N, C-alpha and C positions, 0 to 999 in steps of 0.2 A: 504494500500498498503506499502511496507515496505521500510525502507527509506537507501540509503548507508550510509558507514561512513563519507565520503564528504559529504553530505545532513546533515545528524547528526551536523556535530562538526560547517557546517554551520549555521544551526538553533540555535548552542550553542554561535557563535559570533555574531548573531542578537540578542540575548537576551541580550549578554553581551553588545553589543554597543546602546541598547535601554536606558539603565539605566544611571541616572548622579551619574559622579563618584566625591568622595569626596576624595580628597586630604589635609592630616595633615601638616601642615607647621610650623615645629618648629625649631629654627637654635640652641637649647638645645640638640637637637637631631641626633645622626648619621644617615644619610641615607643609605637604605638599599634595595634590592629587591628580590624578588621570582618569581620563576616559579613553577606554577601548571598544569602540564602537566595531560590531560585528551589522551585517546587514545584507540582503541579495542585493545582488548585483548581475544581470544576466540570467545566465543559469547556474552561475557560483554563489557562494558568500565569501566575503570578504572583510577585511580589517581597514579601516582605516589609521593612514599615518600620516605626519607630515615629515617635510626636512625645513631644519629650521636654517634663518637665514643667520647672516654674519652681523647683524644688526640687534639681534637679544644679547642679555646678559650671560644667559647660560646654556650651553649646549650649541653652540655655534655650528652651524650645520650638521649636527647630527640628525638621525630618522628617529622618531618621538612620538608619541601618541598626544593628542592634544592635553592640554592642563598646564599646571606650575602652582608657584606659592599659592598660601592662604593669606588671605588679606584678612585684615583686623576684624571687616564688617560682616566677612562668611561666616555664617553660621554653624557651619561643620564642612566638613570633607568635602561632603556630596557636591552642596553647594559651590564651593571651590572648582571641585569637577566642571560640574556645568557651566560654570561662569570663564572659566579658560577657556573652555570649548567654544563658547559664541564668541570672545573675543578673536582667537584665533582661528574659526573655521568659520564664522556665521550661522553656526546651529543655534537651533532656539531651546533653550532648555525644554520648553512643553513638547518639542519636537523627539525627545528622549526617552526612552521604556530603559528602567534601569533593571537588570535580569539578576545582576547580585553583586560579590565583592571578591577581589583576589587577596593574599596578605600581601601587608605591607613590605617595602624594600627599601635599602639605604642603599646612598651614592658617595663617594671617596668625596665629593664636594659638599658634604654636609648636609643632606637631605634624607627625609622620611618620605618616601611616596607613596601614597594609599592608592590601589588601583580600584575602580570601580567599569564593570561592563556593560554594557548598554548596546538599543539596537535605535533604528532611526527607520522613517519611511525610506525607500527607494523608489524612484529614483530621488534623489536631495540633490540642492542646487547648493551649492556651498561656496562662501565668499569669503576667502579667505585674506586674512590681515598681509598687506605687502611687508609691513616692516616686520612679522614676526614667521611668515611663513614662505620660503622658497619653491616647494613644490608639495603637490598632493599628491600622497600614493594610498591606492584602494590595492591590497595585494589578497590576490585571492586563494581563499583555503588551499584551495589543490598545493599551489607552489609553497606556503605553508608547511604544508601534510611531508612536503617531498624531501627525503634524505638528502638528495642533491643541494640543496642549501643551507644545509646545516653544517655550522665550524664549530671546533672546541676555541670557549674562548678560558682565557687564566686571566687573574687578577687579584692583586694582594689588597687584603682588607686591612680598616686601620688599625686594629691590632696587631697585624704582621701576617697573620692567616693566610694562608692561598686558595682561592677558591674559585673550581670549575666550572664551567657553565658551556652553556650554548651561545653562538651568534647565528645571525641567519644571512646571507649573502642572495638577494634581489635584482639580478641585473646589475647597474653601479652601484647600488646599495647596500650598508653593510650595517646590519642592524646587531647592535651589542649593549653591552651595560647594564642597569636597569630597565629599558624598553626591554632585552632580549628574556630577559628573567621573567617580567611581565608576560610577555608573549608565552614564554616556555611555560609554565604554571593555566593559562589559559588553556593550550593546545593541550597540555598533560589531563585536563580535568573534562575535556568536552570531545574530545578524540572520540571518533564513530558516531556522535549525535549531529553532525553536519557534511 
């Protein structure tokens, strides 16, 4: 039986809410949030990324999910993720359906990132910020699930330990660091449902 887009997103939400979410709380880290958006495009599902401009303060030229630092007026981190997604990609928060959340992750640059997973109607007319977004990437799930794009990533944690994880190569784009760790969590959680 073929599932509709709504049924597939409901399954993704079910899988996300079944897992125990781990949040890393460290008052020394700056709080931030991102939004991993998955939605149907043509005959496949894809995940939305953006390539950062050289004008932004952090992650210049990196491939990232929409998101950023928590502002004092943000009531919570989901508000941060939705606000930043609007600012970067022009996505109205009322168009986003939150499906769940993933574990927080930290960066060497002093951030704690809270990832949320959501979906939007498709097709969507993105209006990316010229100051923050150099390129919009809609990467199909079929590509993200392919072993051919996986690379091993090694990083040194602030405490000196070595952490090994995945990175992804999609055409000329290299997805690594916190974005790759968040993407890996998502793929490992929902593999088989899309």
